[in-house]
C-alpha positions as CSV (number, residue, x, y, z in Angstrom):
1,X,-7.7,24.6,40.2
2,X,-9.5,21.4,38.7
3,X,-7.1,18.8,36.8
4,X,-7.6,17.2,33.6
5,X,-6.3,15.5,30.7
6,X,-7.6,16.2,27.4
7,X,-7.5,14.0,24.1
8,X,-7.9,15.7,21.3
9,X,-8.6,13.4,17.6
10,X,-11.0,14.8,14.6
11,X,-12.4,11.9,13.2
12,X,-13.7,9.4,15.0
13,X,-13.5,6.7,12.6
14,X,-12.5,2.8,12.5
15,X,-8.4,3.6,11.3
16,X,-5.7,3.3,13.4
17,X,-4.9,6.5,14.9
18,X,-8.4,6.7,16.5
19,X,-7.9,3.0,18.2
20,X,-4.6,3.7,19.2
21,X,-5.9,7.2,21.3
22,X,-8.3,4.7,22.8
23,X,-5.7,2.7,24.3
24,X,-3.7,5.9,25.4
25,X,-7.0,7.2,26.8
26,X,-7.4,3.9,28.8
27,X,-4.3,3.5,30.1
28,X,-4.2,7.1,31.8
29,X,-7.9,6.6,33.0
30,X,-8.1,5.8,37.0
31,X,-5.1,7.8,37.7
32,X,-6.9,9.9,39.8
33,X,-7.4,12.6,37.2
34,X,-10.5,13.7,35.2
35,X,-9.8,12.6,31.8
36,X,-11.9,14.4,28.7
37,X,-12.3,13.2,24.9
38,X,-12.6,16.4,22.5
39,X,-13.9,14.5,18.7
40,X,-16.4,14.4,16.1
41,X,-19.5,13.3,16.5
42,X,-19.5,12.3,12.7
43,X,-17.9,8.9,12.6
44,X,-18.4,5.4,14.7
45,X,-14.9,4.5,16.1
46,X,-13.7,3.8,19.6
47,X,-13.1,6.9,21.3
48,X,-16.6,7.0,22.8
49,X,-17.6,5.9,25.9
50,X,-13.6,5.9,27.2
51,X,-13.1,9.4,29.1
52,X,-14.8,10.8,31.9
53,X,-16.0,13.9,29.7
54,X,-17.2,13.7,26.2
55,X,-17.2,17.1,24.1
56,X,-18.1,17.1,20.6
57,X,-16.2,19.2,18.4
58,X,-17.5,20.3,14.3
59,X,-15.5,18.2,11.8
60,X,-16.6,17.1,8.5
61,X,-15.4,15.8,4.9
62,X,-16.4,16.4,1.6
63,X,-15.2,14.9,-1.9
64,X,-14.6,18.2,-3.0
65,X,-11.2,19.7,-1.7
66,X,-12.3,23.0,-1.6
67,X,-15.4,22.2,0.7
68,X,-12.7,19.9,2.6
69,X,-10.9,22.9,3.1
70,X,-13.7,25.2,4.5
71,X,-14.7,22.2,7.0
72,X,-10.7,21.8,8.2
73,X,-10.7,25.9,8.8
74,X,-14.2,25.6,10.3
75,X,-12.8,23.0,12.9
76,X,-9.5,24.2,13.7
77,X,-11.8,28.2,14.7
78,X,-14.1,25.5,16.5
79,X,-11.9,23.9,18.4
80,X,-9.1,26.7,19.6
81,X,-12.2,28.8,20.9
82,X,-13.5,26.0,22.7
83,X,-10.8,24.3,23.9
84,X,-9.9,28.3,26.2
85,X,-12.5,26.6,28.4
86,X,-9.5,25.2,29.8
87,X,-7.7,28.1,30.9
88,X,-8.1,27.8,34.7
89,X,-7.9,23.9,34.5
90,X,-4.4,22.7,35.1
91,X,-5.1,20.3,31.8
92,X,-2.7,18.4,29.8
93,X,-3.6,18.4,26.1
94,X,-3.1,15.0,24.4
95,X,-3.0,15.6,20.9
96,X,-3.8,12.7,18.4
97,X,-2.0,13.2,14.7
98,X,-0.8,16.5,13.8
99,X,-3.9,18.0,12.2
100,X,-5.6,19.5,15.8
101,X,-3.5,22.7,14.9
102,X,-6.6,24.6,16.6
103,X,-6.3,22.7,20.0
104,X,-2.1,23.0,19.7
105,X,-2.5,26.7,19.4
106,X,-5.1,27.2,22.3
107,X,-3.4,25.1,24.7
108,X,0.3,26.8,23.9
109,X,-1.6,29.9,24.5
110,X,-2.8,29.1,27.8
111,X,0.6,27.7,29.2
112,X,-0.3,24.5,29.0
113,X,1.7,20.7,28.4
114,X,1.3,19.6,25.0
115,X,1.9,15.6,24.1
116,X,1.3,15.3,20.1
117,X,1.2,11.6,19.5
118,X,2.5,11.3,15.4
119,X,1.2,8.7,13.1
120,X,1.6,10.4,9.5
121,X,4.1,11.3,7.2
122,X,2.6,11.3,4.0
123,X,0.0,14.7,4.4
124,X,-0.3,16.5,0.9
125,X,-0.2,19.0,-0.5
126,X,3.8,20.1,1.0
127,X,2.6,23.4,1.7
128,X,0.1,22.2,4.1
129,X,2.0,19.5,6.0
130,X,4.9,22.5,6.5
131,X,2.4,24.5,8.3
132,X,1.2,21.6,10.3
133,X,4.4,20.8,11.3
134,X,5.5,24.3,12.2
135,X,2.3,24.3,14.7
136,X,3.8,20.5,16.2
137,X,7.4,22.0,16.8
138,X,5.7,25.6,18.4
139,X,2.9,24.3,20.7
140,X,4.5,20.5,21.5
141,X,6.4,20.0,24.8
142,X,6.7,16.1,24.6
143,X,6.4,13.8,20.8
144,X,5.4,10.1,20.7
145,X,6.3,8.7,17.5
146,X,4.3,5.3,16.1
147,X,7.9,4.0,15.0
148,X,11.8,4.5,14.4
149,X,11.1,5.6,10.8
150,X,8.7,8.2,11.6
151,X,11.0,9.7,14.4
152,X,13.6,9.5,12.1
153,X,11.7,11.6,9.3
154,X,9.7,13.7,10.8
155,X,11.5,15.0,14.1
156,X,10.9,18.0,15.4
157,X,13.7,19.2,17.4
158,X,11.7,18.8,20.9
159,X,13.3,17.8,23.8
160,X,11.0,14.9,24.6
161,X,10.6,12.9,21.4
162,X,10.3,8.7,22.0
163,X,9.0,6.0,19.9
164,X,6.1,4.2,21.2
165,X,5.1,1.5,19.2
166,X,1.1,0.5,18.6
167,X,0.0,-2.7,20.8
168,X,-3.2,-4.9,20.5
169,X,-5.2,-6.0,23.4
170,X,-4.8,-9.7,23.4
171,X,-3.1,-12.4,21.4
172,X,-5.0,-15.5,20.2
173,X,-4.0,-18.8,19.4
174,X,-3.5,-19.3,15.6
175,X,-6.2,-21.3,14.3
176,X,-5.6,-24.4,12.8
177,X,-8.5,-25.6,11.3
178,X,-8.5,-23.5,8.0
179,X,-10.7,-24.4,5.5
180,X,-10.5,-25.2,2.0
181,X,-10.5,-22.2,1.3
182,X,-6.9,-19.7,1.4
183,X,-8.7,-16.7,2.5
184,X,-6.6,-13.4,1.4
185,X,-7.6,-10.3,3.7
186,X,-7.1,-6.5,3.3
187,X,-8.5,-3.6,5.3
188,X,-7.9,-0.2,4.4
189,X,-9.2,3.1,3.4
190,X,-11.2,4.2,0.4
191,X,-8.0,6.0,-1.3
192,X,-5.9,4.6,-4.4
193,X,-2.4,5.0,-2.8
194,X,-3.9,2.0,-0.5
195,X,-3.1,-0.4,-3.1
196,X,-6.6,-0.9,-3.8
197,X,-6.2,-1.4,-7.6
198,X,-2.9,-3.5,-7.0
199,X,-5.2,-6.3,-4.7
200,X,-7.6,-6.2,-7.6
201,X,-4.7,-6.7,-10.3
202,X,-3.4,-9.5,-7.4
203,X,-6.7,-11.3,-7.2
204,X,-6.9,-11.1,-10.7
205,X,-3.7,-12.9,-11.4
206,X,-4.8,-15.8,-9.7
207,X,-8.2,-16.1,-10.7
208,X,-8.0,-19.5,-11.8
209,X,-7.0,-20.6,-8.5
210,X,-10.3,-21.9,-6.8
211,X,-8.4,-22.4,-3.5
212,X,-8.0,-18.5,-2.8
213,X,-10.3,-16.1,-2.3
214,X,-9.8,-12.3,-1.4
215,X,-11.8,-9.7,0.8
216,X,-10.9,-6.1,0.9
217,X,-12.8,-4.3,3.5
218,X,-12.9,-0.6,3.3
219,X,-13.3,2.1,5.6
220,X,-16.1,3.9,3.9
221,X,-20.0,3.3,3.9
222,X,-21.7,1.1,0.8
223,X,-22.8,3.9,-1.3
224,X,-19.3,5.4,-1.3
225,X,-18.0,2.0,-2.3
226,X,-20.3,1.4,-4.8
227,X,-19.6,4.8,-6.8
228,X,-15.7,4.0,-6.4
229,X,-16.4,1.1,-8.4
230,X,-18.9,1.7,-10.9
231,X,-16.4,1.6,-13.7
232,X,-14.3,-0.7,-12.2
233,X,-14.5,-4.8,-12.8
234,X,-14.5,-7.1,-9.8
235,X,-13.9,-10.7,-10.4
236,X,-15.9,-13.3,-8.7
237,X,-12.8,-14.2,-6.4
238,X,-13.3,-10.4,-4.8
239,X,-15.3,-9.6,-1.8
240,X,-15.9,-6.2,-1.1
241,X,-17.4,-5.1,2.0
242,X,-18.0,-1.8,3.8
243,X,-16.7,-0.4,7.2
244,X,-16.8,-2.9,10.2
245,X,-17.3,-1.9,14.2
246,X,-15.2,-5.4,14.8
247,X,-12.8,-7.1,12.4
248,X,-12.2,-10.4,14.5
249,X,-14.1,-12.4,12.2
250,X,-12.7,-11.5,8.7
251,X,-8.5,-12.0,10.6
252,X,-10.4,-15.3,12.0
253,X,-11.1,-16.2,9.1
254,X,-8.4,-15.0,7.0
255,X,-5.3,-17.2,6.1
256,X,-2.7,-14.3,4.5
257,X,-3.3,-10.4,5.3
258,X,-2.1,-7.8,2.7
259,X,-0.8,-4.3,3.1
260,X,-0.2,-2.9,-0.4
261,X,0.0,0.6,0.3
262,X,1.9,2.6,-2.7
263,X,5.3,4.0,-0.9
264,X,5.6,6.5,-3.9
265,X,2.2,8.1,-2.7
266,X,1.5,7.1,1.1
267,X,4.3,5.5,3.4
268,X,3.2,3.7,6.2
269,X,4.3,4.5,9.5
270,X,3.2,1.4,11.5
271,X,0.4,-0.8,9.9
272,X,-2.0,-1.6,12.4
273,X,-3.3,-4.2,10.5
274,X,-0.5,-6.3,10.4
275,X,-0.3,-6.6,14.1
276,X,-4.1,-7.2,14.5
277,X,-3.5,-10.1,11.7
278,X,-0.4,-11.3,14.0
279,X,-2.8,-11.7,16.8
280,X,-4.8,-13.9,15.1
281,X,-2.0,-15.8,13.8
282,X,-2.0,-15.1,10.4
283,X,1.2,-13.8,8.2
284,X,1.6,-10.9,6.5
285,X,2.6,-9.0,2.9
286,X,3.5,-5.9,3.7
287,X,5.7,-2.5,2.3
288,X,9.4,-3.0,2.2
289,X,10.0,0.7,3.3
290,X,8.5,2.5,6.5
291,X,7.0,1.2,9.8
292,X,6.4,-2.3,8.6
293,X,9.8,-3.4,8.2
294,X,10.2,-2.6,12.0
295,X,7.1,-5.0,12.6
296,X,7.6,-7.6,10.0
297,X,10.7,-10.2,10.2
298,X,11.0,-11.2,6.3
299,X,10.5,-15.1,5.8
300,X,9.8,-15.2,9.4
301,X,6.1,-14.1,10.1
302,X,5.3,-12.4,6.6
303,X,7.1,-10.5,3.9
304,X,8.0,-7.2,2.4
305,X,7.7,-6.5,-1.1
306,X,6.6,-3.6,-3.1
307,X,3.2,-3.2,-4.2
308,X,3.8,-2.4,-7.6
309,X,5.5,-6.1,-8.0
310,X,2.1,-8.0,-8.5
311,X,2.8,-11.0,-10.1
312,X,5.9,-11.7,-7.0
313,X,2.7,-11.0,-4.7
314,X,0.3,-13.3,-6.6
315,X,3.2,-15.8,-7.2
316,X,4.2,-15.9,-3.1
317,X,0.6,-16.1,-2.2
318,X,-0.2,-18.9,-4.0
319,X,3.1,-20.8,-3.0
320,X,2.1,-20.0,0.6
321,X,-1.5,-21.3,-0.1
322,X,-0.6,-24.4,-1.3
323,X,2.6,-25.5,1.2
324,X,0.2,-26.0,4.5
325,X,3.7,-26.7,6.6
326,X,5.2,-23.3,5.2
327,X,1.9,-21.2,6.3
328,X,1.9,-23.2,9.5
329,X,5.7,-22.3,10.3
330,X,4.4,-18.8,9.1
331,X,1.3,-18.7,11.5
332,X,3.3,-19.9,14.7
333,X,6.0,-17.2,14.1
334,X,3.6,-14.5,13.4
335,X,1.5,-15.4,16.7
336,X,4.9,-15.3,18.8
337,X,5.7,-11.9,17.2
338,X,2.4,-10.8,18.4
339,X,3.7,-11.0,21.9
340,X,6.6,-8.5,21.4
341,X,3.9,-5.2,21.2
342,X,1.5,-6.3,24.5
343,X,-0.8,-3.9,25.5
344,X,0.5,-4.2,29.1
345,X,4.2,-3.0,27.2
346,X,2.5,-0.1,25.5
347,X,0.1,0.6,28.9
348,X,3.7,1.0,30.8
349,X,5.1,3.1,28.6
350,X,2.3,5.4,28.1
351,X,2.5,6.2,32.1
352,X,6.0,6.8,31.9
353,X,5.3,9.6,29.2
354,X,3.2,11.1,31.8
355,X,4.4,10.2,34.9
356,X,6.1,13.6,35.8
357,X,2.5,15.4,35.1
358,X,0.3,12.9,36.8
359,X,2.9,12.8,39.8
360,X,2.5,16.7,39.9
361,X,-1.2,16.1,39.5
């Protein structure tokens, strides 16, 4: 009987969850077990070129909710029947997010070990979320959460549930030669619940301050962005950019990174952009609920503020932008905080998670 770890993720884009799965797959490679990656051909994310074998699964998105639902049903059916090929393979299924239900059900039917890596909590509608949760509860042998907050609100009652914080590949020394302009960066999906309009409102509040410039990098194509903002006034102190395959230069040029997700619509369960900012010695402003509270130390490497407090956020940005010593203190602390999320620690925890199965194989 052949042996494999099968990684499953639906949409291979540049968001946080595929980045984390790429790190998991890298950590488990070279262990003497064949690795296989099942993901969509749609998307230009980080899941290519990691596993020994790659298989494409059907996945599409649409602005029409009914078409999206139809595509989702098709993708789950495709996943279910495609995964049945592993009936005679001694395989562990590593499922990323709650959504690949077809793979979970097929693995359960075949009697395989199922590990679910959970990143999300804000799934709508509620009935859909309940369906996803029921499949995870039925199929999962092990569950990994990206934060303790997520474990507490989404626990499934599985015997082996643990928290493995996301990690960054490396920490870089803070840049001390920041230009005269104070760069405020936010990178997020093209969704209103990510605080896009709050970001524009903060920029508008500081439009008279020539020293502060804003950059918004959206996980979308240029035509999608143009359509979204066609009736929205974007001031001259804001730069809008489409999806980027490498964000390094943006973090390197930033002085402050924002995460303005609206907690009443979308609770951040970790906030990988915060950690990426820390790796460049960039302080942050993030929501005061959810996973960011486990990453950001209030007043040390950033601030925890509700995105609805636009005036207060703008005031805090201006305060830090014009106090060089305060920015340097935050920056140094941010770089030190990044060391708490080293990739080596992540690799060790992922390997420990799979150790019993790895020994058996």
